[in-house]
C-alpha positions in Angstrom: -8.9 -18.1 31.0 -5.5 -19.7 31.6 -4.4 -23.3 32.0 -2.8 -24.4 35.2 0.6 -26.0 35.1 1.1 -29.4 36.8 2.8 -27.6 39.8 -0.2 -25.2 40.1 -2.6 -28.1 39.9 -0.7 -29.9 42.7 -0.7 -26.8 44.8 -4.4 -26.2 44.2 -5.2 -29.7 45.5 -3.0 -29.1 48.5 -4.8 -25.8 49.2 -8.2 -27.5 49.1 -6.9 -30.0 51.6 -5.3 -27.4 53.9 -7.8 -24.5 53.8 -11.2 -25.3 55.2 -14.0 -24.1 53.0 -11.8 -22.8 50.1 -13.6 -23.3 46.8 -12.0 -25.1 43.8 -11.9 -21.8 41.9 -10.4 -19.8 44.8 -7.7 -22.6 45.2 -6.9 -22.3 41.5 -6.6 -18.5 41.6 -4.4 -18.7 44.7 -2.1 -21.4 43.3 -1.6 -19.2 40.2 -0.8 -16.1 42.3 1.6 -18.1 44.4 3.4 -19.9 41.6 3.6 -17.0 39.2 4.3 -14.3 41.9 1.2 -12.3 40.9 -1.2 -10.1 42.7 -4.6 -11.6 43.6 -7.7 -9.6 43.0 -10.6 -10.6 45.3 -13.3 -9.1 47.4 -13.7 -12.2 49.4 -12.2 -11.4 52.8 -11.5 -15.0 53.8 -9.7 -15.6 50.5 -7.8 -12.4 51.0 -6.7 -13.5 54.5 -5.6 -16.9 53.3 -3.6 -15.3 50.4 -2.0 -12.7 52.7 -1.0 -15.4 55.2 0.7 -17.2 52.3 2.6 -14.1 51.2 0.5 -13.0 48.3 -0.2 -9.4 47.6 -4.0 -8.9 47.5 -6.1 -6.1 45.9 -9.8 -5.6 46.2 -12.1 -3.9 43.8 -11.8 -0.5 45.4 -8.0 -0.6 45.4 -8.0 -1.6 41.8 -10.3 1.3 40.9 -8.2 3.8 42.9 -5.0 2.6 41.2 -6.7 3.0 37.8 -7.6 6.6 38.7 -4.2 7.4 40.0 -2.6 6.1 36.8 -5.2 7.9 34.7 -6.6 4.7 33.2 -9.9 6.1 34.4 -9.3 9.7 33.8 -12.6 11.7 34.2 -15.3 11.9 36.7 -17.9 10.8 34.1 -15.9 7.6 33.4 -15.7 6.9 37.1 -19.4 7.4 37.6 -20.3 5.1 34.7 -18.0 2.3 35.9 -19.3 2.6 39.5 -22.9 2.6 38.3 -22.4 -0.6 36.2 -20.7 -2.4 39.1 -23.5 -1.3 41.5 -26.2 -2.5 39.1 -24.6 -5.7 37.9 -23.0 -6.9 41.2 -25.1 -5.0 43.8 -21.8 -3.7 45.1 -21.9 -1.0 47.7 -18.9 1.3 47.7 -17.7 2.8 51.0 -18.0 6.5 51.5 -14.3 6.8 52.1 -13.6 5.1 48.7 -16.0 7.4 46.8 -14.3 10.5 48.3 -10.8 9.2 47.5 -11.8 8.0 44.0 -13.4 11.2 42.9 -10.7 13.3 44.4 -8.2 11.4 42.1 -10.5 12.1 39.1 -11.4 15.8 39.8 -8.0 17.2 38.7 -8.4 15.5 35.3 -12.0 16.6 35.0 -11.2 20.2 35.9 -8.4 20.5 33.4 -10.6 19.0 30.7 -13.3 21.6 31.3 -10.9 24.5 31.2 -9.7 23.7 27.7 
């Protein structure tokens, strides 16, 4: 958890006024991303659109997992399966077929090399 600066708090209040239906929490996250020039991680499509319209780079869960596989933060197929299972169970998340194919294709080279040793 982080504390908002006074500028971020002011921007949060302005976002709540300007953006119909934006939650207090989403406004806080967006104000931090804007003021600190950070990437926003969200699976909320409306929030993503608002952020993109305001010039913020936005990643969703699938993008984050793919980047983690590409950078070998998640390095084996087994690790990937465990992470996906936990997300599916806890959050009732449904991964797209295209994501699953891309994700495991990133992990298979590491998995294959590991089994050859």
